[in-house]
N, C-alpha and C positions, 0 to 999 in steps of 0.2 A: 372250600370257604364256606362258612353260614349265610345261607340267605337276606336278604338287606331285609329290616319292615320297614313299616310308614308309622311314621308314628302322628298321632292327631292329636290337636293342639285349642285349647280354648280355652282366649288372651281377657283378660279380665285385671280391673286396674288395681283388685286385692290381692287376687286367686286364680292362679292357673293352671288349668284341668288338663289331664296328659289321659291319652290311650292308647296303645300299641297296635296294631295291625297281627295277624297269625302268618306265617314263615308265608304262603302262600297268596296272601293278599287279599284273602272271602271275605275275613268279616275282623272284627275289632272290638276291643275289649278296652273296658275302663283300669286307670296303673293304677295314678297319684294325684296328686292335687297339691300345688305348688303354692308356697305366700309369695306373691310380688315383692320384692324387697331384694335387699344388695345382693343376698344366696343364688337368687332364682338364674342365673347363667352359671351361676359353678354348676347344681346343678340338674341343669340344663342337659349342658356337656356330661357330664357323669352318665344320665341316664339315655344321648343321644351313641354314646361308647357302648356303654352293659347293652342294649337292644344291638349293636347294629343294623344303625337306623339310614336307608337311601334318599327318605324321601321324609319332609314336613309340611304336614297340609294345616294348614290356619283359618280357623273361621274367619270369614269376612264380617262382619261385622255391621250391617246395613237398617237400614230402617222404612217405615212401611211403602216412602217412597222411592223406595231404593237406594237410593245415596248414604254418606259416608256416613257413621257414627261418630263421636267426639271421642272411641278408644281404638279407632282406627289410627287416627294416626301415634300413641302408643302400640299400637303393631306393629305401622309401618317402620318405629323405632327397631322395634324388639326382632326385624324379621332383617334388617340390616348389623345389629348385633349379630343374630345367630353369622349371619357371612364371614364374619370375621375370623370366625374359628370352623367351617363347612361347609364342604362342598354339595353335602344334602341338599337336592331340589326341592324347592319351596314355592307351594303351592295354596292358595286361596278356598275357598270352599265354601258358599255361598250360606249363613246360621241367618235361623231366626229365630228366639225364642229356644232356642234347645233348651237351658234353664229351667226356662218356663215346662217344656215338653217333659224335661225329669222329673222335677216335681212330682206334676202331677200324676204322673207313673210310679213315683218312686217313693214322695214322699219329703221332709227333709230329711241331707244325711250330709254326712264330712267328706261324701266321695260325689257330692252332685255336678262340678264341674268336672274331674273328671268321665262320667257320665257322659255330662253334654259334649266333650271332646271325641268320645267314643261316636257318637251321634255325627258331627260334623265325618272325622272318619269314616262309618260306615253307610254314607249317602257321597263320600268321593270313591270308595271301595262299588259300590252298586250300581253307580256310572262308569265303572270301566269295565265290570264285568258284563256289567248289559251289553257289549256294543258289539 
């Protein structure tokens, strides 16, 4: 059986960035940016199957005060939808201005949200691998 990978998600109201770990869970790679529309869940399910995902790390959107941003309501709804078709472990990883970090290092581009998802996932992987 193939080792399970970990999926990183940068959830936004218009776009959802997706990143995937290597099989050993050492590093994160940007994969794709999905439109947050009626096809999102179907596309997400396909990626979970194709990449043999066992865990999902979603960016926890918080403000400067450590409080949830408005988008967190949508994130929580998204998590509930995922639980309807997947038994993958879902965790939240605090994320703060990841898209801005990507723009500062890579400039604007089509893969900004996927790169932000990779930052979120890499942060989670680094915490586990440094234990």
